[in-house]
MARFIDO-674519 format. One record per residue: z, y, x of N, C-alpha, C in turn; residue number from 1. Coordinates in nm, 2 decimals, decimal comma. Atoms other than C-alpha are relative to their C-alpha. Last residue first. Layout:
<node n_pz="Z" n_py="Y" n_px="X" ca_pz="Z" ca_py="Y" ca_px="X" c_pz="Z" c_py="Y" c_px="X" resi="NUM"/>
...
This chain:
<node n_pz="-0,10" n_py="-0,10" n_px="0,03" ca_pz="-0,14" ca_py="-0,41" ca_px="0,27" c_pz="0,10" c_py="0,01" c_px="0,11" resi="97"/>
<node n_pz="-0,07" n_py="-0,03" n_px="-0,12" ca_pz="-0,47" ca_py="-0,58" ca_px="0,35" c_pz="0,10" c_py="0,11" c_px="-0,03" resi="96"/>
<node n_pz="-0,12" n_py="-0,07" n_px="0,05" ca_pz="-0,65" ca_py="-0,75" ca_px="0,07" c_pz="0,09" c_py="0,02" c_px="0,12" resi="95"/>
<node n_pz="-0,12" n_py="0,01" n_px="-0,08" ca_pz="-0,99" ca_py="-0,84" ca_px="0,20" c_pz="0,11" c_py="0,09" c_px="-0,06" resi="94"/>
<node n_pz="-0,09" n_py="-0,11" n_px="0,02" ca_pz="-1,28" ca_py="-0,92" ca_px="-0,03" c_pz="0,13" c_py="-0,02" c_px="0,08" resi="93"/>
<node n_pz="-0,13" n_py="0,01" n_px="-0,05" ca_pz="-1,56" ca_py="-1,14" ca_px="0,09" c_pz="0,08" c_py="0,12" c_px="-0,04" resi="92"/>
<node n_pz="-0,07" n_py="-0,12" n_px="-0,03" ca_pz="-1,87" ca_py="-1,18" ca_px="-0,12" c_pz="0,14" c_py="-0,03" c_px="0,06" resi="91"/>
<node n_pz="-0,14" n_py="0,01" n_px="0,02" ca_pz="-2,14" ca_py="-1,44" ca_px="-0,14" c_pz="0,07" c_py="0,13" c_px="0,04" resi="90"/>
<node n_pz="-0,05" n_py="-0,11" n_px="0,08" ca_pz="-2,50" ca_py="-1,34" ca_px="-0,17" c_pz="0,15" c_py="-0,01" c_px="-0,03" resi="89"/>
<node n_pz="0,10" n_py="-0,11" n_px="-0,01" ca_pz="-2,61" ca_py="-1,68" ca_px="-0,03" c_pz="0,05" c_py="0,11" c_px="-0,10" resi="88"/>
<node n_pz="0,13" n_py="0,03" n_px="0,06" ca_pz="-2,29" ca_py="-1,89" ca_px="-0,05" c_pz="-0,09" c_py="0,12" c_px="0,03" resi="87"/>
<node n_pz="0,04" n_py="-0,08" n_px="0,11" ca_pz="-2,01" ca_py="-1,81" ca_px="0,20" c_pz="-0,14" c_py="-0,05" c_px="-0,06" resi="86"/>
<node n_pz="-0,02" n_py="0,06" n_px="0,13" ca_pz="-1,87" ca_py="-2,09" ca_px="0,40" c_pz="-0,04" c_py="0,08" c_px="-0,12" resi="85"/>
<node n_pz="0,06" n_py="0,13" n_px="0,00" ca_pz="-2,02" ca_py="-1,99" ca_px="0,74" c_pz="0,02" c_py="-0,07" c_px="-0,14" resi="84"/>
<node n_pz="0,14" n_py="-0,02" n_px="0,02" ca_pz="-1,92" ca_py="-1,63" ca_px="0,69" c_pz="-0,07" c_py="-0,13" c_px="-0,02" resi="83"/>
<node n_pz="0,01" n_py="-0,05" n_px="0,14" ca_pz="-1,56" ca_py="-1,74" ca_px="0,66" c_pz="-0,14" c_py="0,03" c_px="-0,03" resi="82"/>
<node n_pz="-0,02" n_py="0,12" n_px="0,09" ca_pz="-1,59" ca_py="-1,94" ca_px="0,98" c_pz="-0,01" c_py="0,04" c_px="-0,14" resi="81"/>
<node n_pz="0,12" n_py="0,08" n_px="-0,01" ca_pz="-1,74" ca_py="-1,64" ca_px="1,16" c_pz="0,01" c_py="-0,12" c_px="-0,09" resi="80"/>
<node n_pz="0,11" n_py="-0,07" n_px="0,07" ca_pz="-1,46" ca_py="-1,41" ca_px="1,03" c_pz="-0,13" c_py="-0,08" c_px="0,01" resi="79"/>
<node n_pz="-0,03" n_py="0,01" n_px="0,15" ca_pz="-1,19" ca_py="-1,66" ca_px="1,14" c_pz="-0,12" c_py="0,06" c_px="-0,08" resi="78"/>
<node n_pz="0,03" n_py="0,14" n_px="0,04" ca_pz="-1,35" ca_py="-1,70" ca_px="1,49" c_pz="0,02" c_py="-0,02" c_px="-0,15" resi="77"/>
<node n_pz="0,15" n_py="0,02" n_px="0,01" ca_pz="-1,37" ca_py="-1,32" ca_px="1,53" c_pz="-0,03" c_py="-0,14" c_px="-0,05" resi="76"/>
<node n_pz="0,08" n_py="0,02" n_px="-0,12" ca_pz="-1,00" ca_py="-1,31" ca_px="1,46" c_pz="-0,15" c_py="-0,01" c_px="-0,02" resi="75"/>
<node n_pz="0,08" n_py="-0,13" n_px="-0,02" ca_pz="-0,80" ca_py="-1,17" ca_px="1,17" c_pz="-0,07" c_py="-0,01" c_px="0,13" resi="74"/>
<node n_pz="0,09" n_py="-0,01" n_px="0,12" ca_pz="-0,65" ca_py="-1,50" ca_px="1,03" c_pz="-0,08" c_py="0,13" c_px="0,01" resi="73"/>
<node n_pz="0,11" n_py="0,09" n_px="0,00" ca_pz="-0,51" ca_py="-1,59" ca_px="1,37" c_pz="-0,10" c_py="0,01" c_px="-0,12" resi="72"/>
<node n_pz="0,11" n_py="-0,05" n_px="-0,08" ca_pz="-0,30" ca_py="-1,27" ca_px="1,37" c_pz="-0,12" c_py="-0,10" c_px="0,00" resi="71"/>
<node n_pz="0,03" n_py="0,10" n_px="-0,10" ca_pz="-0,09" ca_py="-1,38" ca_px="1,08" c_pz="-0,12" c_py="0,03" c_px="0,08" resi="70"/>
<node n_pz="0,09" n_py="0,10" n_px="0,05" ca_pz="-0,01" ca_py="-1,05" ca_px="0,90" c_pz="-0,02" c_py="-0,11" c_px="0,11" resi="69"/>
<node n_pz="0,12" n_py="0,01" n_px="-0,08" ca_pz="0,29" ca_py="-0,83" ca_px="0,97" c_pz="-0,09" c_py="-0,11" c_px="-0,06" resi="68"/>
<node n_pz="-0,02" n_py="-0,05" n_px="-0,14" ca_pz="0,53" ca_py="-0,74" ca_px="0,70" c_pz="-0,13" c_py="-0,01" c_px="0,08" resi="67"/>
<node n_pz="-0,11" n_py="-0,10" n_px="0,01" ca_pz="0,55" ca_py="-0,81" ca_px="0,33" c_pz="0,03" c_py="0,06" c_px="0,13" resi="66"/>
<node n_pz="-0,12" n_py="0,06" n_px="-0,03" ca_pz="0,34" ca_py="-1,12" ca_px="0,39" c_pz="0,12" c_py="0,09" c_px="-0,02" resi="65"/>
<node n_pz="-0,12" n_py="-0,09" n_px="0,00" ca_pz="0,01" ca_py="-1,02" ca_px="0,25" c_pz="0,12" c_py="-0,08" c_px="0,02" resi="64"/>
<node n_pz="-0,10" n_py="0,06" n_px="-0,08" ca_pz="-0,26" ca_py="-1,27" ca_px="0,36" c_pz="0,12" c_py="0,09" c_px="0,00" resi="63"/>
<node n_pz="-0,12" n_py="-0,07" n_px="0,04" ca_pz="-0,53" ca_py="-1,20" ca_px="0,10" c_pz="0,12" c_py="-0,07" c_px="0,07" resi="62"/>
<node n_pz="-0,08" n_py="0,02" n_px="-0,12" ca_pz="-0,88" ca_py="-1,30" ca_px="0,21" c_pz="0,13" c_py="0,09" c_px="-0,02" resi="61"/>
<node n_pz="-0,10" n_py="-0,11" n_px="0,00" ca_pz="-1,05" ca_py="-1,33" ca_px="-0,12" c_pz="0,10" c_py="-0,03" c_px="0,11" resi="60"/>
<node n_pz="-0,11" n_py="0,03" n_px="-0,08" ca_pz="-1,36" ca_py="-1,55" ca_px="-0,07" c_pz="0,09" c_py="0,12" c_px="0,00" resi="59"/>
<node n_pz="-0,10" n_py="-0,10" n_px="-0,03" ca_pz="-1,61" ca_py="-1,54" ca_px="-0,35" c_pz="0,10" c_py="-0,05" c_px="0,10" resi="58"/>
<node n_pz="0,06" n_py="-0,12" n_px="0,05" ca_pz="-1,93" ca_py="-1,74" ca_px="-0,41" c_pz="0,09" c_py="0,12" c_px="0,04" resi="57"/>
<node n_pz="-0,08" n_py="-0,07" n_px="0,10" ca_pz="-1,81" ca_py="-2,03" ca_px="-0,20" c_pz="-0,07" c_py="0,13" c_px="-0,03" resi="56"/>
<node n_pz="0,03" n_py="-0,14" n_px="0,00" ca_pz="-2,02" ca_py="-2,28" ca_px="-0,01" c_pz="0,07" c_py="0,07" c_px="-0,12" resi="55"/>
<node n_pz="-0,01" n_py="-0,07" n_px="0,13" ca_pz="-1,87" ca_py="-2,62" ca_px="0,07" c_pz="-0,04" c_py="0,15" c_px="0,01" resi="54"/>
<node n_pz="0,10" n_py="0,06" n_px="0,09" ca_pz="-1,99" ca_py="-2,80" ca_px="0,38" c_pz="-0,01" c_py="0,06" c_px="-0,14" resi="53"/>
<node n_pz="0,13" n_py="-0,06" n_px="-0,02" ca_pz="-1,79" ca_py="-2,56" ca_px="0,60" c_pz="-0,12" c_py="-0,06" c_px="-0,08" resi="52"/>
<node n_pz="0,07" n_py="0,01" n_px="0,13" ca_pz="-1,46" ca_py="-2,68" ca_px="0,46" c_pz="-0,14" c_py="0,06" c_px="0,01" resi="51"/>
<node n_pz="0,03" n_py="0,14" n_px="0,04" ca_pz="-1,29" ca_py="-2,76" ca_px="0,79" c_pz="-0,08" c_py="-0,02" c_px="-0,13" resi="50"/>
<node n_pz="0,08" n_py="0,06" n_px="-0,11" ca_pz="-1,31" ca_py="-2,41" ca_px="0,94" c_pz="-0,04" c_py="-0,14" c_px="-0,04" resi="49"/>
<node n_pz="0,13" n_py="-0,06" n_px="-0,01" ca_pz="-1,21" ca_py="-2,25" ca_px="0,61" c_pz="-0,08" c_py="-0,07" c_px="0,10" resi="48"/>
<node n_pz="0,07" n_py="0,03" n_px="0,12" ca_pz="-0,91" ca_py="-2,48" ca_px="0,56" c_pz="-0,15" c_py="0,05" c_px="0,00" resi="47"/>
<node n_pz="0,03" n_py="0,14" n_px="-0,01" ca_pz="-0,79" ca_py="-2,45" ca_px="0,92" c_pz="-0,09" c_py="-0,04" c_px="-0,12" resi="46"/>
<node n_pz="0,10" n_py="0,01" n_px="-0,11" ca_pz="-0,81" ca_py="-2,07" ca_px="0,90" c_pz="-0,05" c_py="-0,15" c_px="0,01" resi="45"/>
<node n_pz="0,12" n_py="-0,06" n_px="0,04" ca_pz="-0,62" ca_py="-2,06" ca_px="0,57" c_pz="-0,12" c_py="-0,02" c_px="0,10" resi="44"/>
<node n_pz="0,02" n_py="-0,12" n_px="-0,07" ca_pz="-0,34" ca_py="-2,30" ca_px="0,68" c_pz="-0,14" c_py="0,05" c_px="-0,04" resi="43"/>
<node n_pz="0,06" n_py="0,01" n_px="-0,13" ca_pz="-0,30" ca_py="-2,57" ca_px="0,42" c_pz="0,00" c_py="0,14" c_px="0,06" resi="42"/>
<node n_pz="-0,10" n_py="-0,04" n_px="-0,09" ca_pz="-0,16" ca_py="-2,65" ca_px="0,08" c_pz="-0,05" c_py="-0,02" c_px="0,14" resi="41"/>
<node n_pz="0,00" n_py="0,09" n_px="-0,13" ca_pz="-0,46" ca_py="-2,66" ca_px="-0,14" c_pz="0,11" c_py="0,06" c_px="0,09" resi="40"/>
<node n_pz="-0,06" n_py="-0,06" n_px="-0,12" ca_pz="-0,42" ca_py="-2,52" ca_px="-0,49" c_pz="0,00" c_py="-0,10" c_px="0,11" resi="39"/>
<node n_pz="0,00" n_py="0,09" n_px="-0,11" ca_pz="-0,65" ca_py="-2,59" ca_px="-0,79" c_pz="0,06" c_py="0,07" c_px="0,12" resi="38"/>
<node n_pz="0,13" n_py="-0,01" n_px="-0,07" ca_pz="-0,54" ca_py="-2,38" ca_px="-1,08" c_pz="0,01" c_py="-0,10" c_px="0,12" resi="37"/>
<node n_pz="0,03" n_py="0,12" n_px="-0,08" ca_pz="-0,27" ca_py="-2,42" ca_px="-1,34" c_pz="-0,14" c_py="0,01" c_px="0,06" resi="36"/>
<node n_pz="0,04" n_py="0,12" n_px="0,07" ca_pz="-0,20" ca_py="-2,07" ca_px="-1,46" c_pz="-0,02" c_py="-0,12" c_px="0,09" resi="35"/>
<node n_pz="0,12" n_py="0,07" n_px="-0,05" ca_pz="-0,01" ca_py="-1,82" ca_px="-1,25" c_pz="-0,03" c_py="-0,12" c_px="-0,08" resi="34"/>
<node n_pz="0,07" n_py="0,07" n_px="0,11" ca_pz="0,25" ca_py="-1,65" ca_px="-1,48" c_pz="-0,13" c_py="-0,06" c_px="0,05" resi="33"/>
<node n_pz="0,12" n_py="-0,07" n_px="0,03" ca_pz="0,36" ca_py="-1,41" ca_px="-1,21" c_pz="-0,09" c_py="-0,06" c_px="-0,11" resi="32"/>
<node n_pz="-0,02" n_py="-0,15" n_px="0,02" ca_pz="0,72" ca_py="-1,51" ca_px="-1,19" c_pz="-0,12" c_py="0,08" c_px="-0,03" resi="31"/>
<node n_pz="-0,12" n_py="-0,04" n_px="0,08" ca_pz="0,73" ca_py="-1,89" ca_px="-1,23" c_pz="0,01" c_py="0,15" c_px="-0,03" resi="30"/>
<node n_pz="0,00" n_py="0,06" n_px="0,13" ca_pz="0,38" ca_py="-1,98" ca_px="-1,13" c_pz="0,12" c_py="0,05" c_px="-0,09" resi="29"/>
<node n_pz="0,11" n_py="-0,06" n_px="0,07" ca_pz="0,36" ca_py="-1,74" ca_px="-0,84" c_pz="-0,01" c_py="-0,05" c_px="-0,15" resi="28"/>
<node n_pz="-0,04" n_py="-0,13" n_px="0,04" ca_pz="0,70" ca_py="-1,85" ca_px="-0,72" c_pz="-0,10" c_py="0,07" c_px="-0,09" resi="27"/>
<node n_pz="-0,10" n_py="0,01" n_px="0,10" ca_pz="0,59" ca_py="-2,21" ca_px="-0,72" c_pz="0,05" c_py="0,13" c_px="-0,05" resi="26"/>
<node n_pz="0,07" n_py="0,04" n_px="0,12" ca_pz="0,28" ca_py="-2,12" ca_px="-0,52" c_pz="0,10" c_py="-0,02" c_px="-0,12" resi="25"/>
<node n_pz="0,08" n_py="-0,12" n_px="0,05" ca_pz="0,49" ca_py="-1,92" ca_px="-0,28" c_pz="-0,07" c_py="-0,04" c_px="-0,12" resi="24"/>
<node n_pz="-0,09" n_py="-0,08" n_px="0,07" ca_pz="0,73" ca_py="-2,22" ca_px="-0,24" c_pz="-0,07" c_py="0,12" c_px="-0,06" resi="23"/>
<node n_pz="-0,01" n_py="0,04" n_px="0,14" ca_pz="0,44" ca_py="-2,45" ca_px="-0,16" c_pz="0,10" c_py="0,09" c_px="-0,08" resi="22"/>
<node n_pz="-0,14" n_py="0,02" n_px="0,04" ca_pz="0,38" ca_py="-2,25" ca_px="0,17" c_pz="0,01" c_py="-0,03" c_px="-0,15" resi="21"/>
<node n_pz="-0,07" n_py="0,09" n_px="-0,10" ca_pz="0,05" ca_py="-2,27" ca_px="0,34" c_pz="0,14" c_py="-0,04" c_px="-0,05" resi="20"/>
<node n_pz="-0,13" n_py="-0,05" n_px="-0,02" ca_pz="-0,15" ca_py="-2,15" ca_px="0,04" c_pz="0,07" c_py="-0,09" c_px="0,10" resi="19"/>
<node n_pz="-0,05" n_py="0,07" n_px="-0,12" ca_pz="-0,52" ca_py="-2,20" ca_px="-0,02" c_pz="0,13" c_py="0,07" c_px="0,03" resi="18"/>
<node n_pz="-0,09" n_py="-0,08" n_px="-0,09" ca_pz="-0,62" ca_py="-2,11" ca_px="-0,37" c_pz="0,04" c_py="-0,08" c_px="0,11" resi="17"/>
<node n_pz="-0,07" n_py="0,09" n_px="-0,10" ca_pz="-0,92" ca_py="-2,27" ca_px="-0,55" c_pz="0,08" c_py="0,10" c_px="0,09" resi="16"/>
<node n_pz="-0,08" n_py="-0,05" n_px="-0,11" ca_pz="-1,02" ca_py="-2,08" ca_px="-0,86" c_pz="0,05" c_py="-0,11" c_px="0,08" resi="15"/>
<node n_pz="-0,07" n_py="0,12" n_px="-0,06" ca_pz="-1,30" ca_py="-2,16" ca_px="-1,11" c_pz="0,07" c_py="0,04" c_px="0,13" resi="14"/>
<node n_pz="0,04" n_py="0,03" n_px="-0,13" ca_pz="-1,38" ca_py="-1,82" ca_px="-1,27" c_pz="0,08" c_py="-0,12" c_px="0,05" resi="13"/>
<node n_pz="0,08" n_py="0,13" n_px="0,00" ca_pz="-1,34" ca_py="-1,81" ca_px="-1,64" c_pz="-0,05" c_py="-0,04" c_px="0,13" resi="12"/>
<node n_pz="0,14" n_py="-0,03" n_px="0,03" ca_pz="-1,24" ca_py="-1,44" ca_px="-1,66" c_pz="-0,08" c_py="-0,12" c_px="0,01" resi="11"/>
<node n_pz="0,00" n_py="-0,06" n_px="0,13" ca_pz="-0,86" ca_py="-1,52" ca_px="-1,69" c_pz="-0,15" c_py="0,03" c_px="-0,04" resi="10"/>
<node n_pz="-0,01" n_py="0,11" n_px="0,09" ca_pz="-0,90" ca_py="-1,75" ca_px="-1,38" c_pz="-0,01" c_py="0,06" c_px="-0,15" resi="9"/>
<node n_pz="0,13" n_py="0,07" n_px="-0,01" ca_pz="-1,02" ca_py="-1,45" ca_px="-1,17" c_pz="0,00" c_py="-0,11" c_px="-0,11" resi="8"/>
<node n_pz="0,10" n_py="-0,09" n_px="0,06" ca_pz="-0,72" ca_py="-1,24" ca_px="-1,29" c_pz="-0,14" c_py="-0,07" c_px="0,01" resi="7"/>
<node n_pz="-0,01" n_py="-0,01" n_px="0,15" ca_pz="-0,47" ca_py="-1,52" ca_px="-1,23" c_pz="-0,11" c_py="0,08" c_px="-0,06" resi="6"/>
<node n_pz="0,05" n_py="0,13" n_px="0,06" ca_pz="-0,60" ca_py="-1,58" ca_px="-0,88" c_pz="0,01" c_py="0,00" c_px="-0,15" resi="5"/>
<node n_pz="0,14" n_py="0,01" n_px="-0,02" ca_pz="-0,56" ca_py="-1,21" ca_px="-0,79" c_pz="-0,06" c_py="-0,13" c_px="-0,06" resi="4"/>
<node n_pz="0,07" n_py="-0,10" n_px="0,08" ca_pz="-0,22" ca_py="-1,17" ca_px="-0,95" c_pz="-0,15" c_py="-0,02" c_px="0,02" resi="3"/>
<node n_pz="-0,06" n_py="-0,04" n_px="0,13" ca_pz="-0,07" ca_py="-1,49" ca_px="-0,81" c_pz="-0,09" c_py="0,09" c_px="-0,08" resi="2"/>
<node n_pz="0,04" n_py="0,09" n_px="0,11" ca_pz="-0,12" ca_py="-1,59" ca_px="-0,45" c_pz="0,07" c_py="0,06" c_px="-0,13" resi="1"/>
């Protein structure tokens, strides 16, 4: 959370970020200049699975942790749930470092 959300917001895109750790959100505001955006504190897979009624134009799958990635966010079930919440012609971008 931080640079990607800030960039989308800068271009007038309505951003909803899903972050499991409130400290990361606070860090992004304090050190990356993250503007006030809609932030949901939840596990990404749970959020995507439970928000299937909402359709998203963009889903940025960014789970960089500085080490390993949460395995449950890279499963067939997660990709299926992500596909289910995409709008027609929606785009998924994966940040994997």
